[in-house]
C-alpha positions, 0 to 999 in steps of 0.5 A: 775848320767846320764843326763836323770836321772838329768832330771828326778829328775828335773821333780820329784822335780818340780812336788813335789813342784807344787803339794805338797797339790794338787792331780795330774790332767790329764793335769800335768800327760800328761805332763810327759807321754812322758818321763816316757813312754820312761823310763818304755819302757826301763825297768824302774819301774814307781813307782820307777820313779814317784809314783804320776803319777802311782797313777794317772794312776790307777785312770784315765782310759784315762791317763792310756790307753795313757800311755800304748799305748805310752809304747807299741809303744816305746817298739816295736821301741826299739825292731825293730818292728817298724821303721821310714821311711824317 
């Protein structure tokens, strides 16, 4: 298991334990967006990574728009369309 996979598993486990009976809220979802957006930009399927976040994104337009923007930016960076200037 790669380091990123281990980190993701820890995130998933902590969310499941912390929110076992509670619905996901925007604050919780927001904390996970960076890591998940990076994985999705690299080709991972969000529903395989964290279905609770996927469900929240289906229900919350603001979080969905933020997530989609992050994924778009990361895909552009990975494809060399955006470069960081020093």
